[in-house]
KOLZASE-244406 format. One record per residue (C-alpha): residue in one letter; y, z, x; residue number from 1. Coordinates in nm, 2 decimals, always signed. Each point is the difference from the previous one (the first is absolute). Layout:
<nodes>
code / yy / zz / xx / pos
A / Y / Z / X / NUM;
...
</nodes>
This chain:
<nodes>
code / yy / zz / xx / pos
X / -1.55 / -0.12 / -1.39 / 1;
X / +0.06 / +0.26 / +0.27 / 2;
X / +0.32 / -0.01 / +0.19 / 3;
X / -0.18 / -0.10 / +0.32 / 4;
X / -0.14 / -0.32 / -0.16 / 5;
X / +0.29 / -0.09 / -0.23 / 6;
X / +0.11 / -0.37 / +0.06 / 7;
X / +0.34 / -0.05 / +0.16 / 8;
X / +0.21 / -0.30 / +0.08 / 9;
X / +0.13 / +0.17 / +0.32 / 10;
X / -0.21 / -0.11 / +0.29 / 11;
X / -0.01 / +0.33 / +0.20 / 12;
X / -0.10 / +0.19 / -0.31 / 13;
X / -0.27 / -0.25 / -0.09 / 14;
X / -0.15 / +0.03 / +0.34 / 15;
X / +0.04 / +0.38 / +0.04 / 16;
X / -0.29 / +0.13 / -0.20 / 17;
X / -0.27 / +0.17 / +0.20 / 18;
X / -0.28 / -0.25 / -0.02 / 19;
X / +0.23 / -0.30 / +0.08 / 20;
X / +0.16 / +0.18 / +0.30 / 21;
X / -0.34 / +0.10 / +0.13 / 22;
X / -0.14 / -0.36 / -0.02 / 23;
X / +0.31 / -0.15 / +0.17 / 24;
X / -0.01 / +0.27 / +0.27 / 25;
X / -0.37 / -0.06 / +0.06 / 26;
X / +0.05 / -0.38 / +0.03 / 27;
X / +0.30 / +0.01 / +0.23 / 28;
X / -0.17 / +0.27 / +0.21 / 29;
X / -0.32 / -0.21 / +0.02 / 30;
X / +0.21 / -0.31 / +0.11 / 31;
X / +0.12 / +0.21 / +0.29 / 32;
X / -0.29 / +0.22 / +0.09 / 33;
X / -0.29 / -0.25 / +0.01 / 34;
X / +0.17 / -0.24 / +0.25 / 35;
X / +0.08 / +0.31 / +0.22 / 36;
X / -0.36 / +0.12 / -0.01 / 37;
X / -0.11 / -0.35 / +0.10 / 38;
X / +0.20 / +0.02 / +0.32 / 39;
X / -0.18 / +0.32 / +0.11 / 40;
X / -0.27 / -0.04 / +0.27 / 41;
X / -0.34 / -0.09 / -0.13 / 42;
X / -0.13 / +0.33 / +0.14 / 43;
X / +0.23 / +0.19 / -0.23 / 44;
X / -0.18 / +0.12 / -0.32 / 45;
X / +0.30 / -0.09 / -0.20 / 46;
X / +0.00 / -0.36 / +0.12 / 47;
X / -0.02 / -0.26 / -0.28 / 48;
X / -0.17 / -0.32 / +0.11 / 49;
X / +0.17 / -0.33 / -0.06 / 50;
X / -0.27 / -0.13 / -0.23 / 51;
X / +0.05 / +0.31 / -0.21 / 52;
X / +0.38 / -0.07 / -0.02 / 53;
X / -0.08 / -0.35 / -0.14 / 54;
X / -0.25 / +0.14 / -0.24 / 55;
X / +0.24 / +0.26 / -0.13 / 56;
X / +0.26 / -0.27 / -0.03 / 57;
X / -0.23 / -0.20 / -0.22 / 58;
X / -0.05 / +0.30 / -0.22 / 59;
X / +0.37 / +0.04 / -0.04 / 60;
X / +0.03 / -0.36 / -0.11 / 61;
X / -0.27 / +0.06 / -0.26 / 62;
X / +0.20 / +0.30 / -0.11 / 63;
X / +0.31 / -0.21 / -0.05 / 64;
X / -0.21 / -0.25 / -0.20 / 65;
X / -0.13 / +0.29 / -0.22 / 66;
X / +0.35 / +0.12 / -0.05 / 67;
X / +0.10 / -0.34 / -0.13 / 68;
X / -0.28 / +0.01 / -0.26 / 69;
X / +0.08 / +0.36 / -0.11 / 70;
X / +0.36 / -0.10 / -0.07 / 71;
X / -0.10 / -0.25 / -0.26 / 72;
X / -0.32 / +0.16 / -0.13 / 73;
X / +0.10 / +0.37 / +0.01 / 74;
X / +0.35 / -0.04 / -0.13 / 75;
X / +0.00 / -0.33 / -0.20 / 76;
X / -0.36 / -0.03 / -0.12 / 77;
X / -0.06 / -0.34 / +0.17 / 78;
X / -0.35 / +0.00 / +0.14 / 79;
X / -0.01 / -0.28 / +0.25 / 80;
X / -0.34 / -0.11 / +0.14 / 81;
X / +0.16 / -0.26 / +0.22 / 82;
X / +0.23 / +0.18 / +0.23 / 83;
X / -0.21 / -0.10 / +0.29 / 84;
X / +0.15 / -0.35 / -0.04 / 85;
X / +0.36 / +0.13 / +0.08 / 86;
X / -0.14 / +0.20 / +0.29 / 87;
X / -0.17 / -0.31 / +0.14 / 88;
X / +0.31 / -0.22 / -0.05 / 89;
X / +0.21 / +0.23 / +0.20 / 90;
X / -0.28 / +0.01 / +0.26 / 91;
X / -0.01 / -0.38 / +0.02 / 92;
X / +0.37 / -0.02 / +0.05 / 93;
X / -0.02 / +0.23 / +0.29 / 94;
X / -0.31 / -0.18 / +0.13 / 95;
X / +0.18 / -0.33 / +0.00 / 96;
X / +0.28 / +0.14 / +0.21 / 97;
X / -0.25 / +0.15 / +0.25 / 98;
X / -0.19 / -0.33 / +0.02 / 99;
X / +0.32 / -0.19 / +0.08 / 100;
X / +0.06 / +0.25 / +0.28 / 101;
X / -0.32 / -0.11 / +0.18 / 102;
X / +0.14 / -0.34 / +0.10 / 103;
X / -0.20 / -0.17 / +0.27 / 104;
X / -0.21 / +0.31 / +0.08 / 105;
X / -0.26 / -0.10 / -0.26 / 106;
X / -0.34 / -0.13 / +0.07 / 107;
X / +0.12 / -0.36 / -0.03 / 108;
X / +0.33 / +0.05 / +0.17 / 109;
X / +0.21 / -0.17 / -0.27 / 110;
X / +0.36 / +0.11 / +0.02 / 111;
X / +0.06 / -0.01 / -0.37 / 112;
X / -0.32 / -0.03 / -0.21 / 113;
X / -0.22 / +0.31 / -0.04 / 114;
X / -0.36 / -0.05 / +0.13 / 115;
X / -0.15 / -0.04 / -0.34 / 116;
X / +0.23 / -0.29 / -0.08 / 117;
X / -0.08 / -0.17 / +0.33 / 118;
X / -0.37 / +0.04 / -0.08 / 119;
X / +0.04 / -0.15 / -0.34 / 120;
X / +0.20 / -0.30 / +0.15 / 121;
X / +0.33 / +0.09 / -0.17 / 122;
X / +0.27 / -0.23 / +0.14 / 123;
X / +0.30 / +0.22 / -0.06 / 124;
X / +0.10 / +0.34 / -0.12 / 125;
X / +0.01 / +0.03 / -0.39 / 126;
X / +0.34 / +0.03 / -0.15 / 127;
X / -0.07 / +0.35 / -0.14 / 128;
X / -0.05 / +0.12 / +0.36 / 129;
X / +0.36 / -0.10 / +0.09 / 130;
X / +0.21 / +0.29 / +0.11 / 131;
X / -0.28 / +0.25 / +0.06 / 132;
X / +0.07 / -0.01 / +0.37 / 133;
X / +0.30 / +0.22 / -0.10 / 134;
X / -0.06 / +0.37 / -0.06 / 135;
X / +0.28 / +0.04 / -0.26 / 136;
X / -0.13 / -0.30 / -0.20 / 137;
X / -0.35 / +0.13 / +0.01 / 138;
X / +0.12 / +0.35 / -0.12 / 139;
X / +0.19 / -0.17 / -0.28 / 140;
X / -0.32 / -0.18 / -0.11 / 141;
X / -0.19 / +0.33 / +0.02 / 142;
X / +0.23 / +0.11 / -0.28 / 143;
X / +0.05 / -0.33 / -0.19 / 144;
X / -0.36 / -0.12 / -0.01 / 145;
X / -0.15 / +0.29 / -0.19 / 146;
X / +0.33 / +0.08 / -0.18 / 147;
X / +0.03 / -0.36 / -0.14 / 148;
X / -0.36 / -0.01 / -0.11 / 149;
X / +0.03 / +0.33 / -0.18 / 150;
X / +0.33 / -0.11 / -0.16 / 151;
X / -0.15 / -0.32 / -0.13 / 152;
X / -0.32 / +0.16 / -0.11 / 153;
X / +0.17 / +0.29 / -0.16 / 154;
X / +0.26 / -0.22 / -0.18 / 155;
X / -0.27 / -0.19 / -0.19 / 156;
X / -0.23 / +0.30 / -0.05 / 157;
X / +0.25 / +0.26 / -0.12 / 158;
X / +0.20 / -0.24 / -0.21 / 159;
X / -0.32 / -0.09 / -0.17 / 160;
X / -0.07 / +0.37 / -0.05 / 161;
X / -0.33 / -0.01 / +0.18 / 162;
X / -0.10 / +0.37 / +0.05 / 163;
X / -0.30 / +0.22 / +0.07 / 164;
X / -0.33 / -0.13 / +0.10 / 165;
X / +0.12 / -0.36 / -0.05 / 166;
X / +0.27 / +0.03 / +0.26 / 167;
X / -0.25 / +0.16 / +0.24 / 168;
X / -0.24 / -0.29 / -0.05 / 169;
X / +0.26 / -0.27 / +0.07 / 170;
X / +0.13 / +0.19 / +0.31 / 171;
X / -0.36 / +0.00 / +0.13 / 172;
X / -0.03 / -0.37 / -0.09 / 173;
X / +0.32 / -0.07 / +0.20 / 174;
X / -0.13 / +0.16 / +0.32 / 175;
X / -0.34 / -0.17 / -0.04 / 176;
X / +0.17 / -0.34 / -0.03 / 177;
X / +0.21 / +0.06 / +0.31 / 178;
X / -0.31 / +0.11 / +0.19 / 179;
X / -0.18 / -0.33 / -0.09 / 180;
X / +0.31 / -0.20 / +0.10 / 181;
X / +0.05 / +0.17 / +0.34 / 182;
X / -0.37 / -0.06 / +0.08 / 183;
X / +0.07 / -0.37 / +0.01 / 184;
X / +0.06 / -0.14 / +0.35 / 185;
X / +0.25 / -0.26 / -0.13 / 186;
X / +0.23 / +0.28 / -0.13 / 187;
X / +0.13 / +0.05 / +0.36 / 188;
X / -0.07 / +0.37 / +0.03 / 189;
X / -0.31 / +0.00 / +0.21 / 190;
X / -0.26 / -0.02 / -0.28 / 191;
X / -0.28 / +0.24 / +0.02 / 192;
X / +0.09 / +0.13 / +0.35 / 193;
X / +0.36 / +0.07 / -0.10 / 194;
X / +0.26 / +0.07 / +0.27 / 195;
X / -0.09 / +0.20 / +0.31 / 196;
X / +0.02 / +0.01 / +0.38 / 197;
X / +0.36 / +0.13 / +0.00 / 198;
X / +0.16 / +0.05 / +0.33 / 199;
X / +0.34 / +0.17 / -0.04 / 200;
X / +0.28 / +0.10 / -0.24 / 201;
X / +0.37 / -0.03 / +0.09 / 202;
X / -0.11 / -0.09 / +0.35 / 203;
X / -0.21 / +0.32 / +0.05 / 204;
X / -0.37 / +0.01 / +0.06 / 205;
X / -0.18 / +0.10 / -0.32 / 206;
X / -0.28 / +0.17 / +0.21 / 207;
X / +0.24 / +0.23 / +0.18 / 208;
X / +0.01 / +0.37 / -0.08 / 209;
X / +0.37 / -0.02 / -0.06 / 210;
X / -0.02 / -0.27 / -0.26 / 211;
X / -0.29 / +0.18 / -0.17 / 212;
X / +0.20 / +0.32 / -0.02 / 213;
X / +0.31 / -0.19 / -0.12 / 214;
X / -0.20 / -0.16 / -0.28 / 215;
X / -0.15 / +0.33 / -0.10 / 216;
X / +0.35 / +0.16 / -0.01 / 217;
X / +0.13 / -0.30 / -0.21 / 218;
X / -0.29 / +0.05 / -0.24 / 219;
X / +0.07 / +0.37 / -0.04 / 220;
X / +0.37 / -0.05 / -0.05 / 221;
X / -0.05 / -0.29 / -0.24 / 222;
X / -0.23 / +0.22 / -0.21 / 223;
X / +0.26 / +0.28 / +0.01 / 224;
X / +0.28 / -0.25 / -0.11 / 225;
X / -0.23 / -0.14 / -0.27 / 226;
X / -0.08 / +0.35 / -0.13 / 227;
X / +0.37 / +0.10 / +0.00 / 228;
X / +0.10 / -0.32 / -0.19 / 229;
X / -0.28 / +0.05 / -0.26 / 230;
X / +0.10 / +0.36 / -0.04 / 231;
X / +0.36 / -0.09 / -0.06 / 232;
X / -0.10 / -0.25 / -0.26 / 233;
X / -0.24 / +0.22 / -0.20 / 234;
X / +0.25 / +0.29 / +0.02 / 235;
X / +0.28 / -0.21 / -0.15 / 236;
X / +0.07 / -0.11 / -0.36 / 237;
X / -0.17 / -0.32 / +0.08 / 238;
X / -0.31 / +0.20 / +0.08 / 239;
X / +0.02 / +0.18 / -0.33 / 240;
X / +0.01 / -0.34 / -0.18 / 241;
X / -0.30 / -0.11 / +0.20 / 242;
X / -0.19 / +0.31 / -0.11 / 243;
X / +0.10 / -0.06 / -0.36 / 244;
X / -0.13 / -0.36 / +0.03 / 245;
X / -0.33 / +0.14 / +0.14 / 246;
X / -0.05 / +0.26 / -0.28 / 247;
X / +0.13 / -0.19 / -0.30 / 248;
X / +0.10 / -0.36 / +0.08 / 249;
X / +0.06 / -0.11 / -0.36 / 250;
X / +0.22 / +0.31 / -0.07 / 251;
X / +0.21 / -0.08 / +0.31 / 252;
X / +0.03 / -0.36 / -0.11 / 253;
X / +0.10 / +0.12 / -0.35 / 254;
X / +0.28 / +0.21 / +0.16 / 255;
X / +0.15 / -0.31 / +0.14 / 256;
X / -0.12 / -0.01 / +0.36 / 257;
X / -0.09 / -0.34 / +0.15 / 258;
X / -0.35 / +0.12 / +0.10 / 259;
X / -0.09 / -0.33 / +0.18 / 260;
X / +0.30 / +0.03 / +0.23 / 261;
X / -0.09 / +0.35 / +0.11 / 262;
X / -0.36 / -0.10 / +0.06 / 263;
X / +0.10 / -0.31 / +0.19 / 264;
X / +0.23 / +0.19 / +0.23 / 265;
X / -0.25 / +0.27 / +0.09 / 266;
X / -0.29 / -0.25 / +0.03 / 267;
X / +0.20 / -0.22 / +0.24 / 268;
X / +0.11 / +0.30 / +0.20 / 269;
X / -0.36 / +0.13 / +0.02 / 270;
X / -0.11 / -0.34 / +0.13 / 271;
X / +0.26 / +0.00 / +0.27 / 272;
X / -0.12 / +0.34 / +0.12 / 273;
X / -0.35 / -0.13 / +0.01 / 274;
X / +0.11 / -0.30 / +0.20 / 275;
X / +0.18 / +0.23 / +0.26 / 276;
X / -0.33 / +0.20 / +0.03 / 277;
X / -0.19 / -0.32 / +0.07 / 278;
X / +0.25 / -0.11 / +0.26 / 279;
X / -0.03 / +0.32 / +0.19 / 280;
X / -0.38 / +0.00 / -0.04 / 281;
X / -0.06 / -0.34 / +0.17 / 282;
X / +0.12 / +0.06 / +0.35 / 283;
X / -0.19 / +0.33 / +0.01 / 284;
X / -0.33 / -0.14 / -0.10 / 285;
X / +0.05 / -0.34 / +0.17 / 286;
X / -0.12 / -0.23 / -0.28 / 287;
X / +0.08 / -0.11 / -0.36 / 288;
X / -0.25 / -0.21 / -0.20 / 289;
X / -0.07 / -0.09 / -0.36 / 290;
X / -0.23 / +0.30 / -0.04 / 291;
X / +0.31 / +0.21 / -0.06 / 292;
X / +0.04 / -0.18 / -0.33 / 293;
X / -0.34 / +0.10 / -0.13 / 294;
X / +0.02 / +0.18 / -0.34 / 295;
X / -0.21 / +0.30 / +0.13 / 296;
X / +0.29 / +0.08 / +0.24 / 297;
X / +0.24 / +0.03 / -0.29 / 298;
X / -0.24 / +0.21 / -0.20 / 299;
X / -0.04 / +0.23 / +0.30 / 300;
X / +0.38 / +0.06 / +0.01 / 301;
X / -0.02 / +0.12 / -0.36 / 302;
X / -0.28 / +0.25 / +0.11 / 303;
X / +0.23 / +0.13 / +0.27 / 304;
X / +0.28 / +0.07 / -0.25 / 305;
X / -0.24 / +0.15 / -0.26 / 306;
X / -0.15 / +0.23 / +0.25 / 307;
X / +0.33 / +0.12 / +0.14 / 308;
X / +0.16 / +0.03 / -0.34 / 309;
X / +0.20 / -0.27 / -0.17 / 310;
X / +0.35 / +0.07 / -0.10 / 311;
X / +0.08 / +0.24 / +0.29 / 312;
X / +0.07 / -0.25 / +0.29 / 313;
X / -0.12 / +0.23 / +0.27 / 314;
X / -0.33 / +0.00 / -0.17 / 315;
X / -0.04 / -0.37 / +0.07 / 316;
X / +0.07 / +0.06 / +0.36 / 317;
X / -0.26 / +0.28 / +0.02 / 318;
X / -0.25 / -0.21 / -0.19 / 319;
X / +0.04 / -0.30 / +0.23 / 320;
X / -0.03 / +0.21 / +0.32 / 321;
X / -0.29 / +0.21 / -0.13 / 322;
X / -0.21 / -0.29 / -0.12 / 323;
X / +0.05 / -0.22 / +0.30 / 324;
X / -0.07 / +0.28 / +0.25 / 325;
X / -0.32 / +0.07 / -0.20 / 326;
X / -0.08 / -0.37 / +0.00 / 327;
X / +0.03 / -0.02 / +0.38 / 328;
X / -0.25 / +0.28 / +0.03 / 329;
X / -0.25 / -0.10 / -0.27 / 330;
X / -0.01 / -0.37 / +0.09 / 331;
X / -0.13 / +0.11 / +0.34 / 332;
X / -0.21 / +0.29 / -0.10 / 333;
X / -0.14 / -0.14 / -0.33 / 334;
X / +0.09 / -0.38 / -0.01 / 335;
X / -0.26 / -0.08 / -0.27 / 336;
X / +0.13 / +0.25 / -0.26 / 337;
X / +0.37 / -0.01 / +0.06 / 338;
X / +0.08 / -0.21 / -0.30 / 339;
X / -0.21 / +0.23 / -0.22 / 340;
X / +0.20 / +0.29 / +0.13 / 341;
X / +0.32 / -0.18 / -0.08 / 342;
X / -0.11 / -0.08 / -0.35 / 343;
X / -0.12 / +0.35 / -0.06 / 344;
X / +0.33 / +0.14 / +0.12 / 345;
X / +0.19 / -0.21 / -0.25 / 346;
X / -0.23 / +0.11 / -0.29 / 347;
X / +0.02 / +0.37 / +0.10 / 348;
X / +0.38 / -0.02 / +0.03 / 349;
X / +0.03 / -0.17 / -0.34 / 350;
X / -0.22 / +0.26 / -0.18 / 351;
X / +0.09 / +0.32 / +0.18 / 352;
X / +0.33 / -0.06 / +0.17 / 353;
X / +0.20 / -0.22 / -0.23 / 354;
X / +0.33 / +0.10 / +0.17 / 355;
X / -0.15 / -0.02 / +0.35 / 356;
X / +0.04 / +0.24 / +0.29 / 357;
X / +0.38 / +0.01 / -0.05 / 358;
X / -0.05 / +0.11 / -0.36 / 359;
X / -0.19 / +0.31 / +0.12 / 360;
X / +0.27 / +0.09 / +0.25 / 361;
X / +0.28 / -0.07 / -0.24 / 362;
X / -0.09 / +0.29 / -0.22 / 363;
X / +0.22 / +0.02 / -0.31 / 364;
X / +0.26 / -0.25 / +0.11 / 365;
X / +0.07 / -0.34 / -0.16 / 366;
X / -0.33 / -0.14 / -0.14 / 367;
X / -0.10 / -0.36 / +0.03 / 368;
X / -0.04 / -0.02 / -0.37 / 369;
X / +0.34 / +0.14 / -0.09 / 370;
X / +0.09 / -0.12 / -0.35 / 371;
X / +0.30 / -0.21 / -0.06 / 372;
X / +0.17 / +0.28 / -0.19 / 373;
X / +0.02 / +0.20 / +0.32 / 374;
X / +0.25 / -0.25 / +0.15 / 375;
X / +0.36 / -0.07 / -0.09 / 376;
X / +0.01 / -0.37 / +0.08 / 377;
X / +0.36 / -0.04 / -0.10 / 378;
X / +0.19 / -0.22 / -0.23 / 379;
X / -0.08 / -0.37 / +0.03 / 380;
X / +0.28 / -0.24 / +0.07 / 381;
X / +0.15 / -0.19 / -0.29 / 382;
X / -0.17 / -0.32 / +0.13 / 383;
X / -0.33 / +0.16 / -0.05 / 384;
X / -0.09 / +0.12 / +0.35 / 385;
X / +0.12 / +0.18 / +0.30 / 386;
X / -0.10 / +0.30 / +0.20 / 387;
X / +0.28 / +0.24 / -0.07 / 388;
</nodes>
């Protein structure tokens, strides 16, 4: 490894390499610059319309989601085809809070029950909606709901040593099962229509320019924080163990590392990042429904990461932004062939750009397929595990 990319346990050093510093600077600068440009007069050529602010904010949420997948796929070899479920759960937690803020301003004017519950003749608020009128409780559930699901799922899957394509299949089955469940009206989550018609957040009008700018800035800063946290993890000794597990799981297990614990930790953390992305996504798009659970959404996330370059972190961000910007254009210009374009993009990337766009830019740095012998993963603890 070169000195610029050598892992370090010291936070400033782990974040001081050129690519990391550039990404963080761009994200923080974007969080400041775009809201400022939105405040310019509409006649100014540099003016950014409010709808564009929300659109860019949505892209940043997708980038955070892609980053969460790259953390487990690029550095631990866990290919999840169900990460859309964690994204949707975080979105539903935020949506439930926003629905409780509507109060008697809904169509039916009920002070407590959301409109869809009144329409379905619900007599009282379900127990699992309790506390969602509180922002701190809702934010806690944004983290707990996807994190707990990932922990329970990972506990059984990793302890059973389910790996490879089998793990990918059951993650996809998980998100498909959740999609079918959330489509049911009696689940208490709005059924097919989901949750929508949001009014405000923390007492501020969601449709105002100031709130839109604030949500955009929060999305950019959340992405920056997520990127920094992932960078610190992969540059630490823990990250070296994750790479060892990715490249030679049986060998890492033979050396005494509790592989399932490492996998469980990074998988749960990845799910939490996806949930935060979903929570920031919902107030900017104004709706959350079961379509977010559809397996094709999770597969599309993998395409973002593959195109950008898995195992580089910033490649996942680039891939998510590039594909979704292209999607916004092609779905309008060529709506009938967009899915063919997306499929062709994945095939071309797999055949001709196995390391993605980031791999081309990375030159002769650390390769995605770095063999286990290139890493010093340390001496395992006497108990048979550890990250020292």
